[in-house]
N, C-alpha and C positions, 0 to 999 in steps of 0.2 A: 851445084846449080838450079835453079828453080826451069821446070820446065813446061812450057806454056800449057801441054796440055793437063798436067796438073791443076795450075792457074782454070781451068775451064773443068776438072775432074772437081775442084773445090767449090765453084759456083756451083756445078749443077747438084751437088751433093747440097747444097745451101737451098735448092731451091724446093728438092724433095721434103728438107727438113722443116720449111715455113709451111708445108703441105699436110705437115701433122700435126696437128691442135696439141699444144702442150702447156695448158693454162697450169699454174702452179700447183702440185699436187695431184697432177691428169695427165704424167707426162710418158704412158705410158708403152702409146705407138710411138714414139720419137726415142725411147729405149729399147724396143725391139726390134725398130728397123736397124740401131746402129749393132745392136748385138750380133744381127743378119749379115752387115755389110761387113765386118769386123771378121767374121766367120767367113765370110766367102774369100779373106785375104790368109786366112790361117789364123786366122789368133782369135783364141778365147781369152773373155773378157773375166771380173768379177760381180758379179751382179746382189746389188743391197739393195731393195726396194725398186725404186726406177733408177737409183744411181749405178753408173759403171767407171770398175779401174783394170786399167790395163798396164803391164808390165811386162818389159824385154825381156826376152827369152836370158840373159844373160843376167840378169839382175842379182848382185853381189851383196847381199847386206853388209858387208865391211865398206864399202861403199858411201858417199854420200848421195842423198836422193832428192832431188829436184821433181816436184810435182807440176803439171800441168793442169791448170784446171780453169773451167766454165760451166757454167749454167744450161742446162735444156730448156727450162721453162720459160715460158712469156705473159704477162701479165695480160687483161682483157683486152681489147683491139679499143683504141681511141673512140671516138666518135669523130667523125668528120671523115671516113673513107672513103675514098672517090674510086678504089679499085678492091676487089676482096684481098681480103687481107692474108688468106691461104694461097689463094689463087689467082696470083698477081700479071700473070701473061710473062711473059721471056722477053728480055732486054738484050740488050748486046754486050752494054756500058754497066748496069745496074742488078741486082736480084730485090726487086721489092717484098712488101708483108711481112707481117707479125712477128717480132723476134731476127730480124734479117741481119739488123744492127746490133740489135742487144737481147741477147750475145751470139745469135750465131755466126757471125762472123770469127766470131774469136773461137768458138766453136770449130769449126772446119780447119781454119788456120792451125787449129792445136793439134787437130787428129792428123793432117799431112807433113805437121813436123815431128808428130811422134812416130808416124811412117816410113819419114824421111832417116830416121834414128834407129830403125826398130833392130836391124842385124849390126849394126854399127858397136865396135867395143868400145865404152866411153871409159871416161874417170870418174864417173856418176850416173847411177840408174835413173833415166828418165820415168816418168807413172803419169800414165794421161789419167784425169779424172774428172768425169763428165757429171756434174752434180744437180741435187734439181730444189724445189721450193727455194731459191733463192729470192724469188722477189717478194715471197709474203713471210720469208723470217720460218718458214715450219720449220717442224721439227724432224723431219725426215728426206731431210738433204745432207746438208752439211756439217748439220748442227750432228744430226747421226753418226754420217760417216768419218768423224776429227777422233771421236772416242775410238775408233778400229786405227784408224792412219795417223794419230800422235807419234808414238814409238816410232816409225818408221821414213815421215817425212822431215828431213832438214830445211828444204826451203821452197819456196816456191813461186810462181806466176799465175796470178789471177786476171783471167781474160775477160777485161771487159771493155765497150769503147774509149778508147782515150785517145785517139789518132794516132796511135804508137808512140803516143809521151809516156811514158815513165810514173807511173805516180809512186812516190815514195812516204810518202803518208797518206793515211786516212783520215778526217775528225770522225770521232762518234756523234752521238745521238744520245741525250738525258732529259726526257721530257718530266718536269715535276707536275703534279696537282698539289695547289697549298690551300687548305681549309683553315680560317683562322673562326672560332666559335667566340661568340658573346652573351650575349641577354636581352632578349627583345623588349622595348618599352614604347611609351608615346613619346613622339619626339619634343610635343610641348613642357612635357612636365617634368624633361631633364631625368626621365628616366632609362634604366635599363643599360649596357656595356654595347659600349658601337663594334659590333666584328670587323667593320669597315676601316675604322683605325687604326685596330689591332694592325689588320694586315697593310695598313701604310705603313703602318712603322717596321715592318717586318722585311715588308718592299723594299723599303729606304735600306734597311740593314744588308738583304742581300744585295741590292745596287753595288753597296758599298766595299763588298767581298771580293781579294784580291786573293789568287792561287799564287804560291810562292815557286811550285816550282814549274822554269818554264820550256819548253820544247823546243829543241836548236831548227827544228824543219816548221811546227804549228804556231810557234807564241805562247801566246797566254791562252787559258781557259777562256771562254766566251760568255756568261751570262749575261741572261734578257728576260724579262719581264712582259709577257705578250699579252696576255689576257686577264681580266678584271669581272668578277659580278658579283653583285650583293643587293639586297633591297627586293624589297615588294611593293610599296609606295610610298608616298611624300613623306607621309607622319608615323612612319614607325623606322623605330630603332632597327637595322637589322643586325639578329642573331648568329650571320652566317655570310660569310663571304671569300669566296674561292678566286683564288690566280692561279693561271700558269705558267711555269719557268721554262724557258727553252736554254738549255747547257750545250754548247762543242766540246767536248771533252780533248785531249790530247794522251797522248802515249803515255805520260808522266801520272796521271789519277786514272784508277778503277771510275766505275760508276758507283757502286755502293760507297769505296772511298769519299767520295764528292756528298754524297749522302750523310754520311758519319760525321763531314765539316760540318754542313751547313743546318743540319738540323736542331745541334742545340745553340745555334746563333738566335731561332724565333720560336715565338708561341703557339704560331699556326702549326698544324700536321702537317709534315709532307711526305706525297707517296710518289715515287717512281712507278710510274706507266711501263716502262722493260730498262734493264738494267743488264741487257745482253747485247746493245747496241755501241759497243766498246771503240775508241779509238785504237790507231794503230799505224804503226815509222819503223821504216829499215834499219836496223843498228847500221850506225855510221861507215865503218869500217868492214859490214859485211864484203861477200863474195859480188853480191847482185850489185850491190852500189858501185864497185870499181867495174865490175864488169859496163853497167849504164855510165860510167865515167870513159871507157875506155872506148867506147863505142860512140861516144858523142852524143846520146840520147838524152833530148830534154827531157827535168825532171820538174814533177810538182808537186802540191800536197791536192788531195782531192776533195770536195765537200761535202761528197755523196759516200755513201757506206755500200760495202760490196760483201761474199762469203771471207774478205778477207778479216773480216769481224771473227769468224768463226774459228779462226784456227790461230796457234798459240806461235808456229818458226816463223821466221823472217821469211820474209813475199815480199814484192811488187807489184803493181797493179798495171796490166798492158795490154794493149788491144786494136785490132782496127777498125776503123767508124768511128763517129761521134756521140759521144755523151748527151750532147744537144737534140740527138734523131730520137732516142731513147721516148718511148713511150707516147709518140707522137704518132699523128693517122700520116698513111703512106710512108709509112717507113723505108728505107730505104739502106742498103750500104754498095760503095762500087765495086764492079770488082778490081777493079783497079787497087782500092784499098786489101781488098782478102790477097791480092797478089804482096803488098808491102807486107800483111801479117804475118804471109807465111815466109816470105823473106827476112822479116825483122825476128821474128821468133827463131828462126835456124842461124844466126848470125849471132845473136844472142846465145842460143846453146853451144855452138862454135867456139865464140869468146869466154863462156864462162870454162867449158873443158880444158882451155889453155891455162886459166887463170890458177884451177885446180891441180892442174895435173904437175 
């Protein structure tokens, strides 16, 4: 049972975290604070950069390990704040401020869940990982951590504001810059090779592409051409035409594989802006899926990415708060949502242990 004092403590912890600036890559204050917070409870974690890892005292390598992960960093404050984003004042029903919803509420809920089970013998290991640089996809957050953690983590809950619904899939993002090259000439004399026409042919080809493998949760890979630019003046045949392709992959294809499929189909040169924003999906018959079903947790496919794309083990994305509040002015989370988060995580871990035991 979660006592009211634990809810109050979690809300107060979140207020303290909000007061400490933690822009992506500048999370030192929060990491230092949480290191001391756990030390006062007799718990020493492992620090890698500004990331923190905590394990139970009876951690047993022969047991499967569940990672509870959320991120400490925030974006810059949006314009339009009517309150101080770091010292917004105290409310009996809300915690206001930058990062309170995304993803501070998940952080404090996971901390209290970890503390709840800390000394309890379980058929699984609980590992609490508080990572950084999630908002800017930086190199020193989960991308760095996963190199170390990969052999030791079997499954994960990624803490993000989902209203405690379970995201069992997450679409990736692949943005491609296309460049068609021609030969310039005078439009009146029918000279040159029109790069715009080359691009239009390629765009028409891309428009007709269908990817054979269909995701059971996300459906087809979605491909849309969203921008095109060519020409300098009305009477010059353009020798360059650039266009942008927005692709929302599923777990059925890696971003590199999509590039390998598309490039031979067109004359234009295709360059991916980033190959790391991959799609994720929870395996259909995994313990995590069974647990969500047994607890009656609503599941959905998330349109946004998270640190889930940085890890390779089965995972689910779930946390208190609402995604619609993220990165908005006067960001907030309800204290009742923090309560829902702590209770929801504890119920999930408890049910998961019954499934595995």
